[in-house]
PAGU-577376 format. One record per atom (N, C-alpha, C): residue number from 1; residue in one letter; atom name; x, y negated, z negated. Coordinates in steps of 0.1 Angstrom, whole numbers. Layout:
BEGIN
- NUM / A / CA / X / Y / Z
...
END
This chain:
BEGIN
- 1 / X / N / 293 / 1087 / -809
- 1 / X / CA / 305 / 1093 / -814
- 1 / X / C / 304 / 1109 / -811
- 2 / X / N / 313 / 1113 / -811
- 2 / X / CA / 313 / 1129 / -807
- 2 / X / C / 317 / 1136 / -819
- 3 / X / N / 310 / 1146 / -823
- 3 / X / CA / 313 / 1154 / -834
- 3 / X / C / 314 / 1166 / -831
- 4 / X / N / 324 / 1175 / -838
- 4 / X / CA / 326 / 1190 / -836
- 4 / X / C / 331 / 1190 / -822
- 5 / X / N / 342 / 1181 / -815
- 5 / X / CA / 347 / 1184 / -806
- 5 / X / C / 354 / 1194 / -802
- 6 / X / N / 365 / 1197 / -813
- 6 / X / CA / 374 / 1209 / -815
- 6 / X / C / 369 / 1219 / -822
- 7 / X / N / 358 / 1220 / -827
- 7 / X / CA / 354 / 1232 / -836
- 7 / X / C / 349 / 1246 / -830
- 8 / X / N / 352 / 1244 / -815
- 8 / X / CA / 349 / 1258 / -809
- 8 / X / C / 360 / 1269 / -813
- 9 / X / N / 370 / 1264 / -815
- 9 / X / CA / 380 / 1273 / -822
- 9 / X / C / 379 / 1281 / -835
- 10 / X / N / 370 / 1274 / -842
- 10 / X / CA / 366 / 1280 / -856
- 10 / X / C / 352 / 1288 / -852
- 11 / X / N / 347 / 1292 / -842
- 11 / X / CA / 337 / 1299 / -839
- 11 / X / C / 339 / 1312 / -845
- 12 / X / N / 331 / 1319 / -850
- 12 / X / CA / 333 / 1334 / -858
- 12 / X / C / 336 / 1331 / -873
- 13 / X / N / 344 / 1320 / -877
- 13 / X / CA / 346 / 1317 / -892
- 13 / X / C / 334 / 1308 / -894
- 14 / X / N / 326 / 1300 / -887
- 14 / X / CA / 316 / 1293 / -893
- 14 / X / C / 304 / 1297 / -886
- 15 / X / N / 293 / 1291 / -889
- 15 / X / CA / 280 / 1294 / -886
- 15 / X / C / 279 / 1289 / -872
- 16 / X / N / 273 / 1295 / -862
- 16 / X / CA / 276 / 1292 / -845
- 16 / X / C / 271 / 1276 / -844
- 17 / X / N / 258 / 1273 / -850
- 17 / X / CA / 255 / 1258 / -846
- 17 / X / C / 264 / 1248 / -855
- 18 / X / N / 270 / 1252 / -865
- 18 / X / CA / 282 / 1242 / -870
- 18 / X / C / 295 / 1237 / -862
- 19 / X / N / 295 / 1245 / -849
- 19 / X / CA / 304 / 1246 / -840
- 19 / X / C / 300 / 1238 / -826
- 20 / X / N / 289 / 1237 / -824
- 20 / X / CA / 284 / 1230 / -816
- 20 / X / C / 284 / 1214 / -813
- 21 / X / N / 289 / 1209 / -800
- 21 / X / CA / 293 / 1197 / -799
- 21 / X / C / 282 / 1188 / -802
- 22 / X / N / 283 / 1176 / -809
- 22 / X / CA / 271 / 1168 / -811
- 22 / X / C / 274 / 1152 / -808
- 23 / X / N / 265 / 1145 / -801
- 23 / X / CA / 267 / 1133 / -799
- 23 / X / C / 256 / 1126 / -808
- 24 / X / N / 264 / 1116 / -815
- 24 / X / CA / 257 / 1107 / -826
- 24 / X / C / 255 / 1093 / -821
- 25 / X / N / 242 / 1090 / -819
- 25 / X / CA / 242 / 1075 / -817
- 25 / X / C / 243 / 1064 / -830
- 26 / X / N / 251 / 1054 / -832
- 26 / X / CA / 254 / 1049 / -842
- 26 / X / C / 245 / 1035 / -843
- 27 / X / N / 242 / 1031 / -830
- 27 / X / CA / 233 / 1019 / -828
- 27 / X / C / 223 / 1023 / -820
- 28 / X / N / 209 / 1021 / -824
- 28 / X / CA / 196 / 1021 / -816
- 28 / X / C / 198 / 1018 / -802
- 29 / X / N / 204 / 1008 / -800
- 29 / X / CA / 205 / 998 / -787
- 29 / X / C / 213 / 1007 / -777
- 30 / X / N / 219 / 1020 / -782
- 30 / X / CA / 228 / 1028 / -775
- 30 / X / C / 221 / 1039 / -768
- 31 / X / N / 209 / 1041 / -776
- 31 / X / CA / 202 / 1054 / -773
- 31 / X / C / 200 / 1057 / -758
- 32 / X / N / 196 / 1046 / -751
- 32 / X / CA / 194 / 1054 / -737
- 32 / X / C / 207 / 1055 / -729
- 33 / X / N / 218 / 1049 / -730
- 33 / X / CA / 230 / 1051 / -725
- 33 / X / C / 236 / 1064 / -731
- 34 / X / N / 231 / 1070 / -743
- 34 / X / CA / 236 / 1083 / -748
- 34 / X / C / 228 / 1094 / -740
- 35 / X / N / 214 / 1092 / -738
- 35 / X / CA / 206 / 1101 / -729
- 35 / X / C / 212 / 1102 / -717
- 36 / X / N / 213 / 1090 / -710
- 36 / X / CA / 222 / 1091 / -698
- 36 / X / C / 235 / 1097 / -697
- 37 / X / N / 242 / 1100 / -705
- 37 / X / CA / 257 / 1105 / -706
- 37 / X / C / 251 / 1119 / -706
- 38 / X / N / 243 / 1125 / -715
- 38 / X / CA / 238 / 1140 / -716
- 38 / X / C / 236 / 1143 / -703
- 39 / X / N / 223 / 1137 / -696
- 39 / X / CA / 218 / 1138 / -686
- 39 / X / C / 228 / 1140 / -672
- 40 / X / N / 237 / 1130 / -672
- 40 / X / CA / 248 / 1132 / -662
- 40 / X / C / 258 / 1143 / -663
- 41 / X / N / 260 / 1149 / -677
- 41 / X / CA / 267 / 1159 / -677
- 41 / X / C / 262 / 1171 / -672
- 42 / X / N / 250 / 1175 / -671
- 42 / X / CA / 241 / 1184 / -666
- 42 / X / C / 241 / 1184 / -652
- 43 / X / N / 238 / 1170 / -648
- 43 / X / CA / 236 / 1169 / -632
- 43 / X / C / 248 / 1172 / -625
- 44 / X / N / 261 / 1172 / -631
- 44 / X / CA / 273 / 1172 / -625
- 44 / X / C / 280 / 1185 / -630
- 45 / X / N / 272 / 1196 / -630
- 45 / X / CA / 278 / 1210 / -632
- 45 / X / C / 289 / 1213 / -621
- 46 / X / N / 298 / 1218 / -626
- 46 / X / CA / 310 / 1223 / -617
- 46 / X / C / 301 / 1237 / -608
- 47 / X / N / 296 / 1242 / -616
- 47 / X / CA / 290 / 1256 / -608
- 47 / X / C / 275 / 1257 / -607
- 48 / X / N / 271 / 1251 / -596
- 48 / X / CA / 255 / 1251 / -597
- 48 / X / C / 250 / 1263 / -597
- 49 / X / N / 235 / 1264 / -598
- 49 / X / CA / 230 / 1276 / -597
- 49 / X / C / 228 / 1282 / -581
- 50 / X / N / 227 / 1294 / -578
- 50 / X / CA / 225 / 1298 / -565
- 50 / X / C / 214 / 1308 / -564
- 51 / X / N / 205 / 1308 / -549
- 51 / X / CA / 195 / 1314 / -550
- 51 / X / C / 201 / 1326 / -541
- 52 / X / N / 194 / 1338 / -544
- 52 / X / CA / 199 / 1351 / -538
- 52 / X / C / 192 / 1352 / -523
- 53 / X / N / 200 / 1356 / -512
- 53 / X / CA / 197 / 1355 / -501
- 53 / X / C / 187 / 1369 / -496
- 54 / X / N / 188 / 1376 / -506
- 54 / X / CA / 178 / 1389 / -505
- 54 / X / C / 167 / 1389 / -514
- 55 / X / N / 164 / 1385 / -523
- 55 / X / CA / 150 / 1382 / -532
- 55 / X / C / 146 / 1369 / -534
- 56 / X / N / 157 / 1359 / -534
- 56 / X / CA / 150 / 1345 / -534
- 56 / X / C / 152 / 1342 / -550
- 57 / X / N / 156 / 1347 / -557
- 57 / X / CA / 157 / 1345 / -574
- 57 / X / C / 169 / 1337 / -574
- 58 / X / N / 167 / 1328 / -584
- 58 / X / CA / 176 / 1318 / -588
- 58 / X / C / 183 / 1325 / -600
- 59 / X / N / 198 / 1323 / -595
- 59 / X / CA / 207 / 1328 / -606
- 59 / X / C / 217 / 1316 / -608
- 60 / X / N / 223 / 1319 / -622
- 60 / X / CA / 232 / 1309 / -629
- 60 / X / C / 245 / 1310 / -620
- 61 / X / N / 254 / 1301 / -620
- 61 / X / CA / 267 / 1302 / -614
- 61 / X / C / 276 / 1312 / -619
- 62 / X / N / 273 / 1315 / -630
- 62 / X / CA / 280 / 1329 / -637
- 62 / X / C / 279 / 1340 / -633
- 63 / X / N / 269 / 1341 / -625
- 63 / X / CA / 267 / 1356 / -621
- 63 / X / C / 274 / 1357 / -606
- 64 / X / N / 280 / 1368 / -602
- 64 / X / CA / 286 / 1372 / -589
- 64 / X / C / 275 / 1379 / -583
- 65 / X / N / 266 / 1387 / -591
- 65 / X / CA / 256 / 1396 / -584
- 65 / X / C / 241 / 1389 / -590
- 66 / X / N / 233 / 1391 / -582
- 66 / X / CA / 219 / 1387 / -585
- 66 / X / C / 214 / 1396 / -596
- 67 / X / N / 209 / 1387 / -607
- 67 / X / CA / 205 / 1397 / -619
- 67 / X / C / 192 / 1404 / -615
- 68 / X / N / 185 / 1401 / -607
- 68 / X / CA / 172 / 1409 / -601
- 68 / X / C / 176 / 1419 / -592
- 69 / X / N / 182 / 1417 / -582
- 69 / X / CA / 185 / 1430 / -573
- 69 / X / C / 197 / 1433 / -568
- 70 / X / N / 208 / 1429 / -576
- 70 / X / CA / 222 / 1431 / -576
- 70 / X / C / 227 / 1428 / -562
- 71 / X / N / 224 / 1420 / -555
- 71 / X / CA / 231 / 1416 / -545
- 71 / X / C / 241 / 1406 / -545
- 72 / X / N / 249 / 1403 / -538
- 72 / X / CA / 262 / 1397 / -541
- 72 / X / C / 260 / 1382 / -537
- 73 / X / N / 267 / 1374 / -546
- 73 / X / CA / 265 / 1360 / -544
- 73 / X / C / 270 / 1357 / -530
- 74 / X / N / 267 / 1345 / -522
- 74 / X / CA / 270 / 1340 / -511
- 74 / X / C / 284 / 1336 / -512
- 75 / X / N / 287 / 1331 / -524
- 75 / X / CA / 301 / 1325 / -526
- 75 / X / C / 312 / 1336 / -527
- 76 / X / N / 307 / 1348 / -529
- 76 / X / CA / 319 / 1359 / -530
- 76 / X / C / 324 / 1364 / -515
- 77 / X / N / 336 / 1365 / -514
- 77 / X / CA / 343 / 1370 / -501
- 77 / X / C / 336 / 1385 / -497
- 78 / X / N / 334 / 1387 / -482
- 78 / X / CA / 330 / 1399 / -478
- 78 / X / C / 339 / 1408 / -478
END
């Protein structure tokens, strides 16, 4: 069961951890399936990390420039 699926809209009015998405397992037999669902959501990220060509630092996909040396992401147009 998902809890707080739509609570993000209340962020700022509620304590942050009260708006986080939660996956509740109602039946212990479903625990492994729940863990697989969580793991697969991380492995199918739309924006994977990238490695800087200049300093070889690993950067999150949200960065357009390397946080370490400020070189542009290879995905940016020249």
